[in-house]
Structures are given as structure tokens and as C-alpha cells.
N, C-alpha and C positions, 0 to 999 in steps of 0.2 A: 848597396843598392838592393832593394827588394822588388822582385817581380810580382805584380798583381794583375791578373787577368779576370775582369768582371764576369761572373757566371760560370767560370771554368774551374772553380775550386775542387769540384768533385773528381777532376781528372787525377789528382794525386792518389786517391784511393783506388781508382779503376785500373791504373797501369799494371799493378801486380796480378790482377785477375784477367787481363786482356790476353786472348790467345796468341796475339802477335807480339805485343810489347812486353809481356812478362819475361820472355827470354832475354830481350834486349836490356831490360832493367837489371837483371842479374849480371849480365856482361858489363854493363856500365859501372855498377857498384864494385865489381871485381877488377875494374880498369882493363877489361879485355876488349873494349869497343871504343874507339876514338871518334867514330862517325857521329855518335849521339852524345849528348851531355845533359846532366840534370842541373837545373837552376831553380832553387826554392821549391823543389818537389815537382816541377814541370819538366817533361822530357822534350828536348829539342833535337832536331836534325839540322845542323847549320843554324839558320835564322828562322826555321819553320817549326811551329808548335805541333807536336804529335798528339792526335786526338784519338783516345781509346774508343772501343766499341760501346756506343750509347745512343740514345735518341738524337742527341745533337749532331753526331756524325752522320746519321741517316738523313737528317734535315739538310746538312751541308751538301751531301752527295746529291740529294734531290734537287737542290737549287742549282748546283753546278751543271747537272745534266738535264735540267728541266727547261722551264720557259725562258730563262734569262740568257740563253746562248744560242747562237746561230752558226751552223757549220756550212762550209762551201758545198759539200756533197750530200747534204741532207735536205729534207723538205723544210722550207723556210718557216720559222716561227718567230716573227718579229717581236721586239719588246713592246709592251703596251704603249699606246699613244697617250702622251701627256694631255692634260686638259687646261693648263694655264702655264704662263711663263715662269721659268727659273725654279721649278719644283723638281724636275728630273734633268740631271746634268750628265755630261760625259767629259772626261778629262784625259789628257795625254801630254807628252813632251816632244818638242822638236829639238833634237840633240845634234851635236857635231857642227854647229855653225862657227864661222870665223870669230875669234875672240875680239871683242870690242875694246875701246880704250877704257871703258868702265869695268872691264873684266868679265862681261857676260858672254856666254857661249851657247845658251839654250833658251827655249821659250816654253813656258807653262801655259797650255791651251785649255780654256774652259768653254764648253759649248752648251747652250740651253737647247735641249732636244725639242722643245715646242716651237719657240720663235726662230731658232737657228742663230740667235745672237751669240757672239763670241767675245771673249776677253783674252788678249795676248799679254802675258806677264813675264817680264824679264827674270831670268834666273841663271844658275850655273849647273853644269852637269853633276857637280858634287853636292848639290842641294839635297839634304836628307828629308825624311818624313816630317820631322818637327818644323823645319823651315817651310816645307810645302804647306803645312797646316797654317802657319803664320801668314803666308802669302794669300791663302784662301780667305781667311777671316779679314785680312786687311783690304783685299781688292774685290772680293765677291760678296762676302757676308754683309759688309757695310752698305752695299748697293741693293742686294736682292734677298737677304735673309738666308735661312737654312733650307737646303733642299730635302726632299723626301727620299731621293735615291741618287746614287752616283755610279756611273759606268766607267770602268777603266780597264786597261790591260793588266797583266800580272807583273808589273814592275815591282822590284823588291821593296821600294818605298811604300807601295800600296798593300803589301802583304805583312808589314811590320806590326808588332803587337800594339805599339802606340797608335798607329793609324786605325786598326780595328777597334781598339778601346775608345778612341776619341769619338768615332761616328756612332758607336753603339750607345754612348752616353747621351747623344743628342738625337737618338732615334732616327738616324739616316741609314737606309739600306745600301749596302755595297754590292754591286754586281760586277763580275769579272769576265773578260773574254779570256780565251786560252788558245793553245796551239790547235786544239780540236775544233774550236768554235771561234774563228777569228773575226767574224762579221759583227759580233755583238757591239764592238766599239768602232765599227767601220765609219760611222758618221764623223768622228773626230779625225780619223785618218784622211778622209776626203777633204775636210777643212784644212788639214796640215799641208796637203799637196797644193790646194788652191792658194793657200797663204804663201807657200814657197814661190810660186809663180808671181804673185803680187809683189813680194819683197824684191825679187830680181828686177822687176820693172821699175820700182821706186828707187832702189839703191844704185843701179847702174854699175859703174866701175868702182865706186867707193864701198867695197865689200865689208870694211871694218867699221862702217857707220850705220849698219842696218838697224841698230837699236834706236837711232834717232827717227827712223821712219816707221817704227812699230805702231805708233798711235794713228798715223795716217792709214796704214794697212787695216787696222781694226775698224776705223770709221768707214772706209771704203766697203769692207765686207758687210757691215751692219746696215749700210745705206743702200746696198744693191738688193733688188728683188730676188728672193729665193725661188727656185724652180718648183720645189715641193710644196711650199706654203702658198705661193702666189702673191706674197707680200714681202716687203723688206722687214728685217728684224726690228728696226726702229718703229715701224708701223704697228707691229704685233704687240710690242711691249709698251709703247707710249701713245699709240693711236695717232701719231703724226710723224712726219719726216723732218729731222733737224736741218737747219740751213747748212749748205755746203758752200765752198768758195764761189761756185757758179751763181749761187743765189744772190751774191753781192752786186750783180749787174742790176742797174736800176730799171727793171722791167716790172710791170704789174703782175702780181701772182694771183691767179684765179683759184688756186687750190687752197690758200690759207684763209678760210672763212671761219670766223669765230662764232660758234653757236652757244646755246644755253648749256648749263652744266649737265642737265639730264640727257641732252642730245649727245654730249661728249661721252657719257657713260654708256648710253645705248649703242653708240657707234663702236666703242671699245668691245662691248659684248658681241656685236655682230662680226667684228674682225676676228675675235677669238673663235667664234663658232665656225666661220668660214675657213680659218686656218686648220682647225681640227678636221673638217670635212675634206679639205684638200690633202692633208697628210694621210688620211685614211685611204683616199683614192690613189695617192702616190704609192703607198705601201702595198696596196692590193695589186696594183699594176706590176710593181716589182716582184711581188710574190708569184703572180701568175707566170711572168716571164722566166723567173728563176726556177720554178717548179717544173717547167717544160724540159729543162736541161738536167733534171735530177731523176735518179732511178729510185723508185720506191721499193724498199725491201724490208720485210718484217719476219721475225723468227718467233718460235714458241719455246717454252721451257722444255728441255729434253732434246732439242735439235742439236746437231753437231755442226761446227763451223771451223773454218780456218781463220786465224787471227793474225793481222798484220802488225808487226812491231815497228813503230816509228822510232826515230833517233832518241827522242826524249824519254822513251820507256826503258832505255838501257841504263844500267848503273854507270856512274862516272868512271871512265877509263876502260869500259868493256866494249864500247861500240867501235866497230870498224866497218868499212864499206863492204867487206866480204862476209860479214856475219849474216846468219840466216835472218830474214826479215819476216818470215811467215811460219807460224807454228800451228800444230793441230794434228788430227781433228780434236776439238775441245767441246765439251758439253755445256750448253746454256743452262744455268741453274736458277737464274732470276731475270725477269723482264722488268727493268726499272721503269722504262717508258719506251715508246716506239723507236727511240733513237739511242738508247743506252741499255746494255745487257751485261749481266754478271756471268763470268765464265769460270769453270772449274779448272784451275791451273795446277800443273804438277809442282812439287815442292821446290824444284831447282829453278823455276822461272820467277825471278825476283822483280815483279812489277805489279801494279794495281790490277785487280781482276775485273774492273768495269771498263768496257770498250764501247766506243761510238759505233753505230751501225755501219758507218762508211769504212771502218777498218775490219769488217767481218765479211767473209766469203762463204757461201753455202757449201757444205760438204755433202757429196752425193754417193757416199759409200764406195762400192766397187764398180761404179759405172764406168763405161769406156771413156767418158769425158775426163774423169779424174786420172785414169791411167794414161791417157794421151797427153794431158796437160802437165802432169807432174812426174818428174823423174824420181823414182823411189829408191835411188841408190843410197840415200841417207835415211837414218831412223827418224820416226816421228818424234817431235818434242825434244830434240837434242839441240841445246844452245850452242852457238858458235859455228854451226855447220852451214855450208852454202850449197844450194842446188837450184835446179831450174824453177822451182816453186817461188823463189824470191822474186825473180823477174816477172813471173806470172802474176804475183800479187801486185807489183807496181803497175804492170800493164792493165790489170783489172781495174784499178782505181782510176788510172788516166783515161781508160776507155769509157767511163761513165758519161763524160761530157762529149767525147768524140762521136759516140754513137748517135747522139741527138743532132749533131751538126751536119752529118752526112746526108 
């Protein structure tokens, strides 16, 4: 098997000159490092491709920390509002369901971010990226074509080389949520919660037959009026509401009036325009409400800060609940955007040097506030130590929202 990553061929030559990966390359070749592996000239850490210092890496960092992600404790920057159905999608999985007689235990959820229409697709927890792609083209592409962007979480299936290469070839942009910016894909999470409630009502006590009710759940969701758009997903996509069982009652329907073709097209355009206006109003209302609870904080290059280390920043096997969770003071060496900063880290701190603003706390030098709040019985920047600053850091983050509610 030969690994081919479109557009990434230059990485093979850049590894040896990279300030970080050059030493790792030497260790891998000498078989002194089992954490990394070379495959056809590409350096991997587990199933993750290592990207050397180049313009592409800067672009990836900019996208990850820029407009595509929304954090709970930062000023809300929503994803762009789509302008038509099934061009901007979000996807997720519902896992851990009771195994049905057909062997399914999970649901692959696709949501159109414009119309809010959903498709629920049966799958298994073990379904890999190749199978997910086959499900997409079988169940989504045949109905709606190719999207221009897809939002998902950082599931390992969506980070595989196959998945990246596939969507790059069809010119579809991939946006990812993360531990720092969980709300990017929040729309699909909301659908998943509502879908769970709906399935419970439909299935009742027959919990192992939920797959037989999945089509009814999908129809019910797409038939209901969405609060954000003001229309049902069926209305937005098809400009009409399909008949449901209640429509079989022999009563005259005053809503199904067949007009001319141009009236149909004009009505569809008006619905789409109204949906977009309603979505803009809904997002703006949410943004204003969310921003009232958020603390605006901005730093300049040269400022010193405390940095909070979350669990995912620790090397596997090194994290424990008593480890120091705040380090500093650290100097800001680059302001990527108002929500992301690059810090000057000491050599023994093995984590990425870009931090979200919500994990930074201003350092005030020798002021009485710092002396009072922080017990200096441990040395600065020493990993693995515990002091009162750890609890202060956690209290600081939790206090952002509490101060607004008092």
C-alpha cells in the first residue's frame, strides 16, 4: 500500500529542516522514538499527519482558530449563514444505542444548516471513514448533490487521510469543532437531543426496534416548523408540505392550491429569502444574549499572562488531577486574532503554543492582587507541581458567567 496525500508531497523534504520535527525524524530513523512513524516519507503520530512549518500549516492554524469555531467563553462568531438548501451541512453520530435485530447500534445524522432538514442513516459504531463516505453518497448525494462545506466534530473518522483527500478532490471545505470551540457543531447536537426524545416516544418499551421507527422520526422532524427559520424543512426545500397520515382524513384542504409554474418558482424564492432573514435575526438574537454573559478580554504582543492547561494539553499518561493546571507568567509573542494568541513556552512544556483567550489570565507583575491570589511556594513554569494557583485558574474561568448572572 502506498500513501498519497494530494498537495502534501513537499512535506517529505520539509521535515528534516523543520525546527521541531527534524530531531524527531532522526530519532525515528534510529528507532529511538516509537510514538512517531514514517510511512512513504510522511511522518505520523498515531493516525495524525505531522505538518512541518510552511504556509499550509499557517493556513490550517488560521482556519482552526478563526471564523469557523465558536467557544463557550468567547465572543460569539457564528458560521456564515447559508443562502440555499443542502450546500452547507453538519454531521455527527448518535452512538451507544441498543443493538437492533439487524445489528445496528448507531445513527449517522446529516443536517442541512439552511433548511434544518435532517436525514437519519442507520450504521454501526464500528463504521469506518470509507463506509461513512459510502453512506453519504448513497443517502445524501443522490438526493441533494455535493455540499460546499461540512461541519463536524473531531471524530477520528473525520480526521483520517482518506476523508480529507476525498473532500479535497470534490472541493468541499471541512470545518471542525474542538474541545476549545464546542459550539461550532452545536446545531447537530441539538438535533441529536431532540431526536432522542422523539425516538423514545415512538419506540416505547420495544427498545430494540428503534430502527423501524427511524423513518417516522425523520419525517416528523422535517414536517415540523423550525423555530429559527419559521418554516418546516419540507417547505424550505420543496416549497410545500408533504401529506402526513392526518391528511388522509377526507376534509377539504384550503392550503393545497396549484398555481402556475412561475408562481411556484417565485414562492420558492420568497420562502428562501424569508428563511435567510429569519436565520439572521435568530443568530443575532442569540449572539446578543450570549455576548452579555461573556467577558471581553484582549492582549497585545509583549504582555505577560498565566496560561491554563486543560486535560487534553497533557501528554498521554502525564495528566493527573493534582498536576499544576496553570503556568506562567508567559510572554505573548503573536496575536493571531482576538481569540487566539501564541505564547513563548519553556522547552519542558510539551504542548502547542497557541492558546484560546478563555484559557489566558492577565499577569499583573508584583501587584498585591497576584501576591494575595497566588501562593508562590512553588516555582514558576515547573510542570507536575500543585499550588493554590490551580484552583484560582479554575475559579477564574467558572466566574466569567457567574459574575453576569448575579
